[in-house]
C-alpha positions in Angstrom: 86.0 29.2 -69.7 89.3 27.9 -68.3 91.5 25.9 -70.7 94.1 23.5 -69.3 97.1 22.0 -71.1 97.9 18.5 -70.4 100.5 16.4 -72.2 99.2 13.1 -71.1 100.3 10.7 -73.6 99.4 7.0 -73.4 102.3 5.9 -75.4 104.9 6.8 -72.8 103.7 5.2 -69.6 102.3 2.1 -71.2 103.3 0.7 -74.6 104.0 1.9 -78.1 100.7 1.2 -79.8 101.0 3.4 -82.8 97.9 2.3 -84.7 95.5 2.3 -81.7 96.8 5.4 -79.8 94.0 7.7 -81.1 91.3 5.2 -80.0 93.0 4.7 -76.6 93.2 8.5 -76.1 89.5 8.9 -77.0 88.5 6.2 -74.4 90.7 7.9 -71.8 89.2 11.3 -72.6 85.6 9.9 -72.3 86.6 8.5 -68.9 88.0 11.9 -68.0 84.8 13.7 -69.0 82.6 11.1 -67.1 84.6 11.3 -63.9 85.5 15.0 -64.0 89.3 14.9 -63.9 92.2 16.2 -66.0 95.2 13.8 -66.0 98.6 15.2 -65.1 101.2 15.9 -67.7 104.1 13.4 -67.5 107.8 13.9 -68.3 107.6 17.6 -68.6 109.3 20.5 -66.9 106.7 23.2 -66.3 109.4 25.7 -65.4 110.1 26.0 -69.1 106.5 27.1 -69.7 105.6 29.2 -66.6 103.1 31.3 -68.5 101.0 28.3 -69.6 98.4 26.5 -67.4 100.1 23.1 -67.6 98.5 20.4 -65.4 101.3 18.9 -63.2 99.0 17.0 -60.8 95.7 15.3 -61.5 93.1 18.1 -61.4 89.6 17.1 -60.2 87.2 19.7 -61.7 84.3 19.7 -64.1 85.3 18.6 -67.6 82.8 19.4 -70.3 85.0 19.2 -73.5 88.2 17.5 -74.5 90.2 18.1 -77.6 92.5 15.2 -78.8 95.1 15.5 -81.4 96.8 12.6 -83.1 99.9 12.9 -85.3 100.9 10.0 -87.5 103.7 9.1 -89.8 103.8 11.0 -93.1 101.6 13.9 -92.0 98.5 11.9 -91.1 97.1 14.2 -88.4 93.6 14.5 -86.9 91.8 16.3 -84.2 88.7 15.1 -82.3 86.5 17.3 -80.0 84.5 15.4 -77.4 81.9 17.1 -75.2 79.1 16.3 -72.8 75.6 16.4 -74.1 
C-alpha cells in the first residue's frame, strides 16, 4: 500500500472557518475518494522533505482510505478515517 502525504488545508485557500473546518475536510475527502484523486499540497517547499512522498501536483489514482486530522484551540484534536465500502 502506498501512502501519500498531502498538506491540503481548506483554511488557507478559502476562508478561516475554524468551527467548520473538520466538516469541510471530511466533505473534501469524500469527494477525493469518490473521484479518485489526491489534492496537491499548497504553500510547501518539498525540497525540505525530499525523503517523504509529498503530493505537489494533483494525483489521479485510486483512493480507498483517507485519514483526516483536526487540531483545535486548547488541545481539542481528533482524527477521522474514511474508507470505501
